[in-house]
N, C-alpha and C positions, 0 to 999 in steps of 0.2 A: 472332544475326541476326533484326534488327527489318525485318522486311517492311515495315511500313507506312510506313518511309521512301522504298520505292522508287516511282521514277516508270516504269518498265519492268521485264517481269519476264519469264524464259523457263524452263521446265523442258528439261531435256536428258537423255538416256537413251542410254546404251551398251550396247551388245548385239551381239556375232559381228564386231566391226569396222565397227560402221555407229551413228554416231549419230543419234538423232532427236531434233528440236525441236520444242517448241510454244510458241507464244504464251500470256501469262496476261493474265486481265482482272479488275483491282481494283474492287470495288463500293463504293457510296457509303459501306459500313461499314469499309473498308479491307480485306476479307477477299479474298484472290487465288483465280481459280477458272481452271482448263484452260479452254483454247480453241482453236478451230481457226483456223490450218492447221496441220497435222503435215508437218515436211519433214524427210527423211533426208538424209544425207551421209555416204559411207564415210570413215573416218580416213584411207584412202589417198589422198584427195583433198588430203591436207595442212594443215597448221595454218592457213596465210594463207586458204585456200579455206572453212575451219570457222568462223574468224574473220569473214571477210565476211559468211557466211549468217547468224552468230547476232547481227551486228549487225542485219542487215534483220529478223531476227525480232523482235530487241527493239525496233526500230522499231514493229512491228506491234501490240507490247501496249497495251492501253486500261486508261484509269485512268475514274472514277468512271462507272463502268457501275450502271445502276441493278439493286438485288437483285432486282427482279423477273424478270430476265432468267435467274436461273440456278433453274429449278425443278429438283426432285428427278429429273424425267423428261429434263430439257436434259442435266443434270450426267452421270446414268447413261448417255445419249447421247454425249456426247463423251468418257467415261470410257473407253466400249467402243472408241470410233474410236482412241484413243490405246492401246489394248493392240493393237490390229492393227496400227495404224501401227509399233509397237515389235518386234511379229512374236510376241506371246504370247499363249496363249488365256485366261489368267486373271491377277487378282492375285496369286494363290501363285506362277506363272511369273514373272511381273514381278519378285518380289521376290527370286525363288532366281536367275533368268537375266541380270538385266539391273543395271546400275550409274545412279543417279540423282545430277543435281548440278542445284542452283537457281541461277540467273543472274539477280541487280537490279543496277539502276544507281539509285544514290540519293546523294544529298550528292556529287556530282561523282566519285563512282567507281563502279566494278561489284565487286560482292561475288559470288564464285564458291566455293558451299558444297556440299562435297560431302556425302555421307550414309553412313549404316550402314544395313544390311540388318535388319530387325526379324522375329520371328517373330510377337508376338502384336500386336493392335492396328492402328497404323499399318504400312504396307510398309518404310517409311524413317525415321528420326531423323536429321537434321541436325547435321552436325559442326562447329559453329562455331570450336572451335579449331582447324580443319583449314582455315579460309577461305584462298580466292588474293584478293589485293586488287590490282587494275589502276587506277590513275588515267585518267579519261575522257580525256585528250589523249593516251593511249600506247594506248587499245583498238585505233585500225583495225591497228597493228602487231603487238599481243602478246596479243589476244584469245584466238584460236584457240590458241596455244600454253599459254594461261594454263588453259582449258578442258579440254585434254588433261592438264595439270598436275592440276588438282582432281579427274579422274576416278582418276589415279593414288593420292588419298588416301581413295578409298570402301574401307569396310570391308564 
């Protein structure tokens, strides 16, 4: 997964039948950071509603944001809001109780990448060999199904 190619990016977390999405912002240096808003949708709302929300959230992601906007204090505040939105109290709970997929748009296709939970260092490691790919012109019909499929590949 080469996140530097993405024009849009969203993080998706699944916990207790609810998907929480957040936009991400790409800095001048090509790094992606969590960004508000955080929006949740029950899986029971269906794949089409999930896909519509995911497309909306992807459209809100930003690129070429100044690195200066992402101070350590800001990053910690946004991360804390993300934990609250997902419904966990700590990083350990997030890693234990939630599944995570990254969704990026680049080169005319969406790449949905599941993750594996890890116990040391990072919370999740991307499983690039299990990536779900969706051509941009098909996204409005199948992106929600693709995200649900992506979650099924998380370890």
